[in-house]
LUMZADO-725265 format. One record per residue (C-alpha): residue number from 1; x, y, z. Coordinates in steps of 0.02 Angstrom, whole numbers, plus 32768, in hexadecimal, padded with zeros to 4 digits. Example, Ala and Ser with C-alpha at 12.3 -4.5 7.8 and 13.67 -1.06 7.14 Angstrom:
<i=1&c1=8267&c2=7F1F&c3=8186>
<i=2&c1=82AC&c2=7FCB&c3=8165>
END
This chain:
<i=1&c1=4C19&c2=DCEC&c3=73E6>
<i=2&c1=4BF8&c2=DC42&c3=7413>
<i=3&c1=4C71&c2=DBDA&c3=746A>
<i=4&c1=4CD9&c2=DB55&c3=7414>
<i=5&c1=4D1F&c2=DAC5&c3=7475>
<i=6&c1=4DBC&c2=DAE9&c3=743C>
<i=7&c1=4DB3&c2=DB9D&c3=7491>
<i=8&c1=4D7B&c2=DB2A&c3=7535>
<i=9&c1=4DF8&c2=DAD1&c3=753D>
<i=10&c1=4E83&c2=DB50&c3=7523>
<i=11&c1=4E2B&c2=DBCC&c3=7590>
<i=12&c1=4EA2&c2=DBC1&c3=7635>
<i=13&c1=4E8F&c2=DC04&c3=76E3>
<i=14&c1=4EB9&c2=DCCB&c3=7720>
<i=15&c1=4ED6&c2=DD32&c3=77AA>
<i=16&c1=4E2C&c2=DD3A&c3=77C4>
<i=17&c1=4D77&c2=DCE0&c3=777D>
<i=18&c1=4D4E&c2=DCE6&c3=76C1>
<i=19&c1=4CB4&c2=DCDE&c3=7678>
<i=20&c1=4C94&c2=DCA8&c3=75B2>
<i=21&c1=4BF9&c2=DCB7&c3=755C>
<i=22&c1=4BB5&c2=DC36&c3=74D9>
<i=23&c1=4B1A&c2=DC94&c3=74CF>
<i=24&c1=4A47&c2=DC92&c3=7500>
<i=25&c1=4AA2&c2=DCA3&c3=75AA>
<i=26&c1=4AF6&c2=DC10&c3=75A6>
<i=27&c1=4BB7&c2=DC40&c3=75F3>
<i=28&c1=4C5B&c2=DBD6&c3=7630>
<i=29&c1=4C8F&c2=DBF0&c3=76E6>
<i=30&c1=4D47&c2=DBED&c3=76F7>
<i=31&c1=4D88&c2=DC03&c3=77A0>
<i=32&c1=4E34&c2=DC27&c3=77D5>
<i=33&c1=4E48&c2=DB7A&c3=77ED>
<i=34&c1=4E2B&c2=DB25&c3=7752>
<i=35&c1=4D81&c2=DAEB&c3=7764>
<i=36&c1=4D1E&c2=DB14&c3=76E5>
<i=37&c1=4C58&c2=DB12&c3=7704>
<i=38&c1=4BCF&c2=DB17&c3=7679>
<i=39&c1=4B53&c2=DBAA&c3=76C5>
<i=40&c1=4AA0&c2=DC01&c3=767A>
<i=41&c1=4A6D&c2=DC9B&c3=769E>
<i=42&c1=49AA&c2=DCEB&c3=76B4>
<i=43&c1=4939&c2=DD45&c3=7709>
<i=44&c1=4899&c2=DCEE&c3=774B>
<i=45&c1=480C&c2=DD6B&c3=77AF>
<i=46&c1=489A&c2=DDFF&c3=7796>
<i=47&c1=4911&c2=DDC3&c3=77E7>
<i=48&c1=49C0&c2=DD97&c3=77A7>
<i=49&c1=49F1&c2=DCD7&c3=77A8>
<i=50&c1=4A63&c2=DC52&c3=777E>
<i=51&c1=4A55&c2=DB9B&c3=776C>
<i=52&c1=4B0C&c2=DB31&c3=774F>
<i=53&c1=4ACF&c2=DAB3&c3=76E2>
<i=54&c1=4B7E&c2=DA45&c3=7715>
<i=55&c1=4C50&c2=DA35&c3=76E4>
<i=56&c1=4CC4&c2=DA3B&c3=7644>
<i=57&c1=4CFA&c2=D9C8&c3=75E4>
<i=58&c1=4C76&c2=D956&c3=7668>
<i=59&c1=4BE2&c2=D9B8&c3=7623>
<i=60&c1=4C1D&c2=D9C9&c3=755C>
<i=61&c1=4BDC&c2=DA67&c3=74FF>
<i=62&c1=4B6E&c2=DA0E&c3=74A4>
<i=63&c1=4B1C&c2=D9D5&c3=754B>
<i=64&c1=4B25&c2=DA7B&c3=75A2>
<i=65&c1=4AC1&c2=DAD6&c3=7508>
<i=66&c1=4A49&c2=DA56&c3=7513>
<i=67&c1=4A3C&c2=DA7B&c3=75CC>
<i=68&c1=4A2D&c2=DB27&c3=75A2>
<i=69&c1=499B&c2=DB0F&c3=753A>
<i=70&c1=494D&c2=DA9F&c3=75BA>
<i=71&c1=4948&c2=DB41&c3=7635>
<i=72&c1=490E&c2=DBA7&c3=75AF>
<i=73&c1=486F&c2=DB2E&c3=75A9>
<i=74&c1=485F&c2=DB2C&c3=7663>
<i=75&c1=4859&c2=DBE6&c3=7667>
<i=76&c1=47D3&c2=DBEA&c3=75CF>
<i=77&c1=4777&c2=DB76&c3=7630>
<i=78&c1=477C&c2=DBF0&c3=76D5>
<i=79&c1=47DE&c2=DB7F&c3=773C>
<i=80&c1=488B&c2=DBA6&c3=7775>
<i=81&c1=4922&c2=DB3A&c3=774E>
<i=82&c1=497F&c2=DB55&c3=77E2>
<i=83&c1=48F9&c2=DB33&c3=7856>
<i=84&c1=48C2&c2=DA9A&c3=77D5>
<i=85&c1=4981&c2=DA47&c3=77E4>
<i=86&c1=4981&c2=DA5C&c3=78BC>
<i=87&c1=48D5&c2=DA0B&c3=78B2>
<i=88&c1=4914&c2=D974&c3=7845>
<i=89&c1=49B2&c2=D972&c3=78C6>
<i=90&c1=4956&c2=D95D&c3=7940>
<i=91&c1=48FF&c2=D8C6&c3=78EF>
<i=92&c1=49B9&c2=D855&c3=78DF>
<i=93&c1=4A37&c2=D816&c3=797D>
<i=94&c1=4A92&c2=D8D7&c3=79A5>
<i=95&c1=4B0D&c2=D88B&c3=7A23>
<i=96&c1=4BC9&c2=D8A0&c3=7A04>
<i=97&c1=4BCB&c2=D7E8&c3=7A1F>
<i=98&c1=4B40&c2=D7C3&c3=79A6>
<i=99&c1=4B83&c2=D82E&c3=792B>
<i=100&c1=4C43&c2=D7E3&c3=7922>
<i=101&c1=4C0B&c2=D722&c3=7918>
<i=102&c1=4BC3&c2=D758&c3=7882>
<i=103&c1=4C47&c2=D7AE&c3=783F>
<i=104&c1=4CB2&c2=D71A&c3=7873>
<i=105&c1=4C3B&c2=D69A&c3=7817>
<i=106&c1=4C2B&c2=D717&c3=7787>
<i=107&c1=4CF6&c2=D725&c3=7790>
<i=108&c1=4D11&c2=D65B&c3=77B0>
<i=109&c1=4D07&c2=D61E&c3=76F1>
<i=110&c1=4DA7&c2=D696&c3=76C3>
<i=111&c1=4E1F&c2=D65B&c3=7757>
<i=112&c1=4E6F&c2=D5D6&c3=7795>
<i=113&c1=4E28&c2=D576&c3=7814>
<i=114&c1=4E9D&c2=D59C&c3=788F>
<i=115&c1=4EA1&c2=D657&c3=785C>
<i=116&c1=4DF1&c2=D65A&c3=788C>
<i=117&c1=4DFE&c2=D5F7&c3=7923>
<i=118&c1=4E73&c2=D68A&c3=7977>
<i=119&c1=4E21&c2=D714&c3=793F>
<i=120&c1=4D76&c2=D6C9&c3=7989>
<i=121&c1=4DE6&c2=D692&c3=7A39>
<i=122&c1=4E3D&c2=D73C&c3=7A4C>
<i=123&c1=4D72&c2=D7B1&c3=7A47>
<i=124&c1=4D35&c2=D714&c3=7A91>
<i=125&c1=4DC2&c2=D725&c3=7B3B>
<i=126&c1=4DEB&c2=D7D5&c3=7B30>
<i=127&c1=4D3E&c2=D826&c3=7B10>
<i=128&c1=4C85&c2=D7D0&c3=7B06>
<i=129&c1=4C98&c2=D7B9&c3=7BBF>
<i=130&c1=4CA4&c2=D88B&c3=7BDC>
<i=131&c1=4C57&c2=D8AB&c3=7B27>
<i=132&c1=4BFC&c2=D823&c3=7AEF>
<i=133&c1=4B27&c2=D860&c3=7B1D>
<i=134&c1=4B54&c2=D919&c3=7AFA>
<i=135&c1=4AE5&c2=D945&c3=7A68>
<i=136&c1=4B75&c2=D973&c3=79E0>
<i=137&c1=4B50&c2=DA3E&c3=79B1>
<i=138&c1=4B4D&c2=DA4E&c3=7A69>
<i=139&c1=4C06&c2=DA3B&c3=7A83>
<i=140&c1=4C7A&c2=DABC&c3=7AB4>
<i=141&c1=4D4C&c2=DACE&c3=7A87>
<i=142&c1=4D42&c2=DADE&c3=7B53>
<i=143&c1=4D05&c2=DA30&c3=7B5F>
<i=144&c1=4D5A&c2=D9E4&c3=7AEE>
<i=145&c1=4E00&c2=DA33&c3=7B27>
<i=146&c1=4DE1&c2=D9FD&c3=7BE4>
<i=147&c1=4DD1&c2=D954&c3=7B96>
<i=148&c1=4E6D&c2=D952&c3=7B35>
<i=149&c1=4EB7&c2=D991&c3=7BC8>
<i=150&c1=4EB2&c2=D8D9&c3=7C35>
<i=151&c1=4F03&c2=D897&c3=7BAB>
<i=152&c1=4F93&c2=D908&c3=7BA5>
<i=153&c1=4F84&c2=D903&c3=7C66>
<i=154&c1=4FBF&c2=D83F&c3=7C31>
<i=155&c1=505F&c2=D87A&c3=7BEB>
<i=156&c1=5012&c2=D848&c3=7B35>
<i=157&c1=5028&c2=D8E6&c3=7AE3>
<i=158&c1=5028&c2=D899&c3=7A41>
<i=159&c1=4F7C&c2=D830&c3=7A61>
<i=160&c1=4F23&c2=D8D4&c3=7A9E>
<i=161&c1=4F54&c2=D8FF&c3=79D9>
<i=162&c1=4F05&c2=D86F&c3=797F>
<i=163&c1=4E68&c2=D87B&c3=79EA>
<i=164&c1=4E56&c2=D946&c3=79CA>
<i=165&c1=4E6A&c2=D90A&c3=7920>
<i=166&c1=4DE4&c2=D867&c3=7910>
<i=167&c1=4D6C&c2=D8EC&c3=7970>
<i=168&c1=4D92&c2=D95C&c3=78E2>
<i=169&c1=4D4C&c2=D8EE&c3=786A>
<i=170&c1=4CC1&c2=D8C1&c3=78C9>
<i=171&c1=4C8E&c2=D986&c3=78DA>
<i=172&c1=4C97&c2=D998&c3=782A>
<i=173&c1=4C2F&c2=D905&c3=7801>
<i=174&c1=4BB3&c2=D944&c3=7881>
<i=175&c1=4BB2&c2=D9E6&c3=780D>
<i=176&c1=4B99&c2=D98B&c3=776D>
<i=177&c1=4B0A&c2=D924&c3=77BF>
<i=178&c1=4AAF&c2=D9BD&c3=77FC>
<i=179&c1=4AD9&c2=D9A1&c3=78BF>
<i=180&c1=4B56&c2=DA28&c3=78C9>
<i=181&c1=4B84&c2=DABC&c3=78BB>
<i=182&c1=4C4E&c2=DAD1&c3=78CF>
<i=183&c1=4CCE&c2=DA7C&c3=78DD>
<i=184&c1=4CF8&c2=DA97&c3=798E>
<i=185&c1=4D9F&c2=DA23&c3=799C>
<i=186&c1=4DD2&c2=DA8E&c3=78FF>
<i=187&c1=4DD6&c2=DB3D&c3=7986>
<i=188&c1=4E5A&c2=DAC6&c3=79F3>
<i=189&c1=4EE1&c2=DAC5&c3=7962>
<i=190&c1=4F6E&c2=DB0E&c3=79DF>
<i=191&c1=4F39&c2=DAE5&c3=7A8B>
<i=192&c1=4F64&c2=DA53&c3=7ABA>
<i=193&c1=5035&c2=DA20&c3=7AE0>
<i=194&c1=50B3&c2=DA21&c3=7A4C>
<i=195&c1=50C1&c2=D968&c3=7A17>
<i=196&c1=5175&c2=D934&c3=7A07>
<i=197&c1=516F&c2=D8CF&c3=7956>
<i=198&c1=51F2&c2=D847&c3=797A>
<i=199&c1=5222&c2=D7ED&c3=78D1>
<i=200&c1=5252&c2=D742&c3=78BD>
<i=201&c1=52DC&c2=D6F8&c3=78C1>
<i=202&c1=5344&c2=D6EC&c3=782E>
<i=203&c1=53ED&c2=D6DD&c3=77CA>
<i=204&c1=540E&c2=D75F&c3=774B>
<i=205&c1=54BD&c2=D764&c3=773C>
<i=206&c1=5502&c2=D70A&c3=76A9>
<i=207&c1=559D&c2=D6BB&c3=76F7>
<i=208&c1=5521&c2=D682&c3=7776>
<i=209&c1=5488&c2=D639&c3=770D>
<i=210&c1=5517&c2=D5D6&c3=76DA>
<i=211&c1=5542&c2=D59D&c3=7758>
<i=212&c1=5492&c2=D561&c3=776A>
<i=213&c1=5485&c2=D514&c3=76FD>
<i=214&c1=5507&c2=D4C0&c3=76F3>
<i=215&c1=54C9&c2=D463&c3=779D>
<i=216&c1=5427&c2=D438&c3=7755>
<i=217&c1=5479&c2=D3C0&c3=76C8>
<i=218&c1=54E0&c2=D385&c3=7773>
<i=219&c1=5450&c2=D353&c3=77C3>
<i=220&c1=5431&c2=D2B6&c3=7808>
<i=221&c1=538F&c2=D2AB&c3=7838>
<i=222&c1=5318&c2=D26C&c3=779D>
<i=223&c1=5321&c2=D294&c3=76F2>
<i=224&c1=5260&c2=D2E7&c3=76F2>
<i=225&c1=527F&c2=D359&c3=777F>
<i=226&c1=5322&c2=D391&c3=771D>
<i=227&c1=52D0&c2=D37E&c3=7674>
<i=228&c1=5250&c2=D409&c3=76C5>
<i=229&c1=52F2&c2=D492&c3=7721>
<i=230&c1=531A&c2=D47D&c3=7665>
<i=231&c1=5275&c2=D4AE&c3=761A>
<i=232&c1=5250&c2=D526&c3=769B>
<i=233&c1=52FB&c2=D59A&c3=766A>
<i=234&c1=52C7&c2=D589&c3=75A6>
<i=235&c1=51FD&c2=D5A6&c3=75B2>
<i=236&c1=51F4&c2=D631&c3=761E>
<i=237&c1=515F&c2=D5D6&c3=7660>
<i=238&c1=5117&c2=D5CB&c3=771B>
<i=239&c1=5147&c2=D529&c3=7776>
<i=240&c1=509C&c2=D4EC&c3=7775>
<i=241&c1=5082&c2=D508&c3=76D2>
<i=242&c1=5117&c2=D497&c3=76B7>
<i=243&c1=50FA&c2=D408&c3=7739>
<i=244&c1=5045&c2=D3E8&c3=7701>
<i=245&c1=5061&c2=D3E3&c3=7645>
<i=246&c1=5003&c2=D35E&c3=75D6>
<i=247&c1=506E&c2=D30E&c3=754B>
<i=248&c1=4FBF&c2=D339&c3=7502>
<i=249&c1=4FEA&c2=D3DB&c3=7507>
<i=250&c1=50AD&c2=D3D4&c3=7498>
<i=251&c1=50A4&c2=D403&c3=73D5>
<i=252&c1=5147&c2=D38C&c3=73AE>
<i=253&c1=5113&c2=D3CB&c3=72DD>
<i=254&c1=5111&c2=D471&c3=7310>
<i=255&c1=517F&c2=D47E&c3=7393>
<i=256&c1=511D&c2=D4D3&c3=7414>
<i=257&c1=50BF&c2=D4BD&c3=74BA>
<i=258&c1=5000&c2=D4F6&c3=74C2>
<i=259&c1=4FD9&c2=D4F8&c3=7563>
<i=260&c1=4F0F&c2=D505&c3=7575>
<i=261&c1=4EAE&c2=D5A1&c3=75A3>
<i=262&c1=4E83&c2=D51C&c3=763A>
<i=263&c1=4F23&c2=D510&c3=766F>
<i=264&c1=4F6D&c2=D5C1&c3=7690>
<i=265&c1=4F5D&c2=D63F&c3=76EC>
<i=266&c1=4F05&c2=D6C1&c3=767E>
<i=267&c1=4E95&c2=D635&c3=762B>
<i=268&c1=4ECC&c2=D66F&c3=75A2>
<i=269&c1=4F46&c2=D5E4&c3=752F>
<i=270&c1=4FF5&c2=D5F8&c3=7516>
<i=271&c1=5064&c2=D5B6&c3=7493>
<i=272&c1=511E&c2=D5A1&c3=74C2>
<i=273&c1=51A0&c2=D582&c3=7423>
<i=274&c1=5215&c2=D515&c3=7451>
<i=275&c1=52C1&c2=D530&c3=7432>
<i=276&c1=5326&c2=D491&c3=73E6>
<i=277&c1=5369&c2=D488&c3=749A>
<i=278&c1=52C7&c2=D468&c3=74ED>
<i=279&c1=5283&c2=D3F4&c3=7457>
<i=280&c1=5311&c2=D386&c3=7473>
<i=281&c1=52FE&c2=D37E&c3=755D>
<i=282&c1=5246&c2=D37A&c3=7526>
<i=283&c1=525C&c2=D2DB&c3=74A6>
<i=284&c1=52CD&c2=D288&c3=753C>
<i=285&c1=5247&c2=D299&c3=759E>
<i=286&c1=51B4&c2=D257&c3=753A>
<i=287&c1=521E&c2=D1BC&c3=7542>
<i=288&c1=5211&c2=D1B0&c3=75E0>
<i=289&c1=5156&c2=D1E2&c3=7615>
<i=290&c1=511C&c2=D1F0&c3=7563>
<i=291&c1=50B7&c2=D155&c3=7582>
<i=292&c1=5033&c2=D1A5&c3=7607>
<i=293&c1=4FE1&c2=D259&c3=760B>
<i=294&c1=504C&c2=D2AD&c3=767A>
<i=295&c1=50F9&c2=D2F9&c3=7632>
<i=296&c1=5148&c2=D2FF&c3=76CF>
<i=297&c1=50EC&c2=D267&c3=7739>
<i=298&c1=50FF&c2=D24E&c3=77FB>
<i=299&c1=5181&c2=D1C2&c3=782E>
<i=300&c1=50B6&c2=D175&c3=7898>
<i=301&c1=5031&c2=D186&c3=7818>
<i=302&c1=504F&c2=D199&c3=774A>
<i=303&c1=4FB0&c2=D1FA&c3=7754>
<i=304&c1=4FFC&c2=D294&c3=77EF>
<i=305&c1=506A&c2=D30C&c3=77A0>
<i=306&c1=511F&c2=D336&c3=7828>
<i=307&c1=50F5&c2=D39C&c3=78A8>
<i=308&c1=50DE&c2=D44A&c3=789C>
<i=309&c1=5178&c2=D44C&c3=7922>
<i=310&c1=51FB&c2=D3CB&c3=78BD>
<i=311&c1=524F&c2=D458&c3=7846>
<i=312&c1=527B&c2=D4E0&c3=78E4>
<i=313&c1=52C8&c2=D410&c3=7936>
<i=314&c1=5327&c2=D405&c3=78A2>
<i=315&c1=5367&c2=D4B1&c3=78B0>
<i=316&c1=538C&c2=D49C&c3=796F>
<i=317&c1=53D4&c2=D3EF&c3=794A>
<i=318&c1=5431&c2=D43E&c3=78DC>
<i=319&c1=547F&c2=D4D8&c3=7958>
<i=320&c1=540D&c2=D573&c3=7925>
<i=321&c1=53B5&c2=D5BA&c3=79C5>
<i=322&c1=531B&c2=D614&c3=7991>
<i=323&c1=5376&c2=D6A4&c3=79A6>
<i=324&c1=53B9&c2=D69E&c3=7928>
<i=325&c1=5360&c2=D625&c3=78A9>
<i=326&c1=5292&c2=D5FA&c3=7891>
<i=327&c1=524E&c2=D588&c3=781A>
<i=328&c1=51FF&c2=D638&c3=77E8>
<i=329&c1=5299&c2=D690&c3=77C2>
<i=330&c1=52AE&c2=D62A&c3=771D>
<i=331&c1=5226&c2=D6B2&c3=76E0>
<i=332&c1=5289&c2=D74F&c3=7738>
<i=333&c1=5337&c2=D706&c3=76D9>
<i=334&c1=52D8&c2=D70F&c3=763C>
<i=335&c1=5281&c2=D7A6&c3=7655>
<i=336&c1=531F&c2=D7FE&c3=7687>
<i=337&c1=53A5&c2=D7C9&c3=760C>
<i=338&c1=5346&c2=D7E5&c3=757E>
<i=339&c1=5312&c2=D889&c3=75B1>
<i=340&c1=53BB&c2=D8B1&c3=75D1>
<i=341&c1=53EA&c2=D870&c3=7530>
<i=342&c1=5374&c2=D8EC&c3=74AA>
<i=343&c1=52DF&c2=D860&c3=7490>
<i=344&c1=522B&c2=D8A1&c3=747A>
<i=345&c1=51CA&c2=D8C4&c3=750D>
<i=346&c1=5135&c2=D887&c3=74BE>
<i=347&c1=516C&c2=D7F0&c3=7499>
<i=348&c1=51CB&c2=D7C8&c3=7521>
<i=349&c1=5129&c2=D7C8&c3=7581>
<i=350&c1=50BE&c2=D77F&c3=7519>
<i=351&c1=5144&c2=D6E8&c3=752D>
<i=352&c1=5124&c2=D703&c3=75F3>
<i=353&c1=507D&c2=D6E8&c3=75C4>
<i=354&c1=5050&c2=D7A5&c3=7625>
<i=355&c1=4FA7&c2=D7B2&c3=75C8>
<i=356&c1=4F73&c2=D85D&c3=75A7>
<i=357&c1=4EFF&c2=D8AE&c3=7601>
<i=358&c1=4E7A&c2=D8BF&c3=7568>
<i=359&c1=4E60&c2=D7EA&c3=7584>
<i=360&c1=4E14&c2=D7F4&c3=74CF>
<i=361&c1=4EA1&c2=D81B&c3=7488>
<i=362&c1=4F07&c2=D79F&c3=74E2>
<i=363&c1=4E78&c2=D71E&c3=74A1>
<i=364&c1=4E69&c2=D746&c3=73FF>
<i=365&c1=4F32&c2=D74A&c3=73FC>
<i=366&c1=4F60&c2=D6A2&c3=742F>
<i=367&c1=4FF8&c2=D6A3&c3=73A1>
<i=368&c1=500E&c2=D76D&c3=73C0>
<i=369&c1=50E8&c2=D77C&c3=73A3>
<i=370&c1=50EE&c2=D6C6&c3=7382>
<i=371&c1=517F&c2=D6D6&c3=7303>
<i=372&c1=51EA&c2=D73D&c3=7366>
<i=373&c1=51E1&c2=D6E7&c3=7403>
<i=374&c1=51FC&c2=D63B&c3=739F>
<i=375&c1=52A0&c2=D6A6&c3=735A>
<i=376&c1=52DA&c2=D6F3&c3=7415>
<i=377&c1=52A8&c2=D641&c3=7486>
<i=378&c1=5329&c2=D5EE&c3=73F4>
<i=379&c1=53A8&c2=D679&c3=741D>
<i=380&c1=5387&c2=D676&c3=74DB>
<i=381&c1=53AA&c2=D5BA&c3=74E1>
<i=382&c1=5441&c2=D5DB&c3=7470>
<i=383&c1=5487&c2=D653&c3=750A>
<i=384&c1=5461&c2=D5EB&c3=7589>
<i=385&c1=54B8&c2=D554&c3=7538>
<i=386&c1=5555&c2=D5D9&c3=750A>
<i=387&c1=5542&c2=D601&c3=75D2>
<i=388&c1=555A&c2=D549&c3=75FC>
<i=389&c1=55D7&c2=D52C&c3=75A5>
<i=390&c1=565B&c2=D5C1&c3=75A2>
<i=391&c1=5627&c2=D60E&c3=766E>
<i=392&c1=5616&c2=D6A5&c3=7600>
<i=393&c1=55EF&c2=D75B&c3=7657>
<i=394&c1=5590&c2=D783&c3=75D1>
END
């Protein structure tokens, strides 16, 4: 029975590799790690052989069938598809560095500038000096592990895991473009030291939240900074998304903040419903900086936003240590309390701009759960007002 996209997406890794057959020799190989790769089984000169076409979902079911049909045509013409693929691969750049830079260039369009820079710096400093000139298809798990161990020795365990993840994406791109047969980095899962994930400092006790909100209201710095902190609490936005806000993004009639894709971490437009409390702050802020482009201009130039350290400095000035609260902590605060209060996890995640892995779904559902989010955001604002005014413990 031919495969369907639904069946492929639903297929989960098992304790041993699986083969899901489509027909005409084409099948989907699912490794125990969950990697799904398209392969074609065929016979050439009396010998049974395999041709790897690419990985799913990078290579769709339709494209895999087209690749299988093309391979069968080569067979009919007396050509070995595998030999032809290797010959073609040798005609293009196949070193790890060449493939990695090509992959990075393709991905940069959907990344923020800072994230793209960070990814390239990680592999440029840690991988290229040792494996950059090696043909990517020839790199073995022990070779890659030895390089990652160099990062571990520096005490940067989390960095080692991040670099391994980047390498895995490069290998998968190499497979999809016919320059490798396997994801070598995937074989290293469990080989590195376990990393200790340290959550960002956040205040989540209702009584302590009340105290924080009162401290923000009493902040003696500029109103611009105070408004930014208040909006961090009310909107769940990342600090950079707030401080770089532009007045063109505020829809006063619809009572929403529409942040364009270019300013979001995942490069998808994000809609933030504004509660009455948030709208009141925005209106007051508009009287101060509404004549310019930026909502939070710096003191030295109206064309430059306040720095990324401004909110942290304000929290420290109010007496909160780095172990107690950080600017990102308002997101954890909202997520923790709203989940405890029984709001839909999907609605909360959408408001946090934690977009689904199915990127296309995210693109076509920018306003997903908007009515539920409007209700939740107003109730959240009312809850914060109550905590601030009564110092209740919930």
